N, C-alpha and C positions, 0 to 999 in steps of 0.2 A: 070542821070549823072554818067559815070564812076566814080569809087572811086579814090581818089588822092593819089598817092604813095609817102609817105615820109619816110626819113631816118633821124634818129636823134641819136645823141652820147648816149652810154650807161653809162656814168659816173654820179656820183652824182649830179654834177653841172646841169645836164639835168632834174632832178628829179621833180622840180616843174613843168616844162612844160609838162613832161608826166602825173603827176597827174592832171592837169587841162584838158588835152586831154581826159584822162580816165573818168573824171568826168562831161564830157560834151557831147553834141549831136554830136560834131565833130567827135568823134570816129567811128561813124557809116557812115561817109563820106570818111574814109581814110583807107589805108592799110599801117601799122606803121611797120618799121623794126629797131632795135636798133644795132648800129654799133660802131666800133672804128673810130676816126675823118677821118682818111685817106680813110677809105672804104665809108663813108658818101660822101666824095667828089668825089670819084672815080663813085659812083653810079650815082651821078647827072650829072658829066660830061658824062657819057656814056648813059644817057637817061634812066637809069633802073628806076629812080624815078623822081617825078616831083618837090618836093621840098626837101631840105636837110639842117640841121642844120650844116653847113660845116665851117671847118676852113677858115677864111679870106684870107690866102695866096692862096687858090684854085680859088678865086673869079674869076681872069682873065681867067682861062681855062674853065669856064662854059659858054656854049653857051646861048645867050640871058638872062644873069645872071640879076636878079632883086631882091632886098630885098624885102620880102612880109610882114614882121611882124615888130611891133614897140619894138620888145624885142630881146635880144642877150644874148651871153655869155660874161661879160666883167669885168672889175673891175677899180676903181679909185684908183690907188696905189697898195699895196700888194694883191695878190690873194690866196696865200697860197697853190696853187696847180699846179703852173708852175715854175719850178725851174731848175736852174744850180746847181747841187750838185758837190762839188769839193774837192780833197785832198789838194788843195794849194790855197793861195790867188789867187783871179781872175788875177792879173796882171803877175802871174807866170804860167797861164794855156798855155800849148803848144798843148796838144791834147784834143778833146772833141769828146765824143761818142753820137751820135743823137739818138732820140726817134723815133722808127719805127711807132708809133701810129699817130704822128702828124706833117704835114708840116709847120703850123703856128709857133708853138713853136720853131721847128728847125730853121725856118728863123729868128725868133726873138732872138735867141741866137746868130746867125750869125751877124745880124743887130748891136745888142749891143757890141758884141766883136769887131767888125770892126770899128764902127762909134762913139761908146760912149767911149769904153776902149781902142780903138786905138790898137788893137792886131791883130798879123797874126797867126791864130790858124789852125792846121790840123785836119781835121773832118774824122771820121769813123763811120760806121754801123755794123761793125763786132763785134758780141757779145763776140767773144773769146779774142779781143784785150783789154788789160788794158789801159785806158785813164787817164788823169790827172783830166777829169770832165766829167760828164754826164748831158745830158738834161733828165727830167723826169716829167711826167704831170698826172694830174688826181688823181684818188684814189690811185693810185699806190704809190703816194708821201705822203699819210697821215700818219703822225707820223714818217717820216722818216729822218726829219731834224737832229736828234741827232745822225744819223748813219754816218755823214759826217762831216769832220772839217770845211767847208764852205758851206753854203747854200744861194744862190741868188735868190730872188723872181723877177722874170722877169717883172711881173706886176709893182711892185715898181721901178725897175732899169729903166723901160721904162718911168714911170712918172718923174724920177730923170733927166733922158735924155731930154725928150720933153716938159714936163710940161702937158702932156695930159693923159686921161685914155688911156685903151687899150680895143679892141673888139677882142676875141679870135674867136668867131664863130657868125655867122649870119644865120638866115633863108633865104635861096635863093632859087629861083624858076629858072628853065630853060625854061619857057614858060609863056605866059599870064594865070593867075590863076583868076576865076570869083571873082568879088569884094565881092559877098554875102559870098563865102568861106572864103576870107581873113578877112571879119568882124568877121565871127564866129571864125575862128581860133586864131585871136588876144584876142577875149573875152576868149577863152579857156585858152591861155597862162596867162592871167591876173588872170583868176581863180585860177590856180595853185600857182602863186606868191602870192596871197592874202592867201593862205592856207599853207603857208610854216611850220607854228608851228604845224599844224595837220598832215603834211607829216614827219615831224621830229620824230614823236611818232612811225611811220612805218617802220623808217630806221635802219639799223644795226648800233649800237653804237661802236664807237671807243674810246677806253679809253684813248690814248695819242692823240687825236685830237679833237677839238671843232667843232662839226659838226654845232651847232646852230650858232655860230660866223662866220662860213664859208658861211652857206646859207642865212643868215640875213644880214651880214655885209660885208663880204670880197667880194663876188660875187655882180656885179652890173649889173641888168638885162635890165635896161632902154636903148633903142638905142637913144642917144642924137646926136646933130649935133657934139659936141666934139669927140665922138667915131667915127663917120663917118670921121671927119678930121684926127683922128690917123689912121684909116684904109688907107686912101688915101696916108698919109705920110709913113706909114709902107710899103705899096706896091711900092711907089717910091724908098725907100731904097733897097727893094729886087731887083728891076731893076739893081741898082748900085753895087750889090754884084758880078755880073758877073759871 
């Protein structure tokens, strides 16, 4: 069998999955690349890989998209790595700088601003433009909350808005994947999650960020029916953004 090509996010939130893959036989069945979220999605959409841990906002663009794992990157409330950082209170935000790394987080910010906070905001991707607020995700947010007057955790705000958890990224395939591999892959992901405390000993420490709390409590990796419901609702809001 040809090796299955997989793209995964290179952030800390994916480290448990990578740990599981590297400590299981699955590693011999795959070719793994680590990318930023937007590149994961692009590779899967273009057919450069067979499976990607991709932002859920890209799901509709993937040909023959199907979720192949029982695990995801999610949160039930605050996630502590997906933020709108702002110089002003949220109701005063007029301009927002988007994050080039993630389609999902940018769309989540747009959904919250329009449908939850009922605001009409101008968006920019120009790095040289100063905006009232910015979207920032992943490891680049660690310890940054104190640098801004206001920090809005989008996992928490989504739950305030909908009462649902959120799924940021899912393991999605663009073709039929053999059931035997899917079973082995899920077992590898579970292995990694079961060994998060061992993994923590290997990761660089951040003096101003609680990495253990993040990996053990803030992130929620189970792909539940509520998270699927959240994805469906989120995608429906994206369609309404226009």
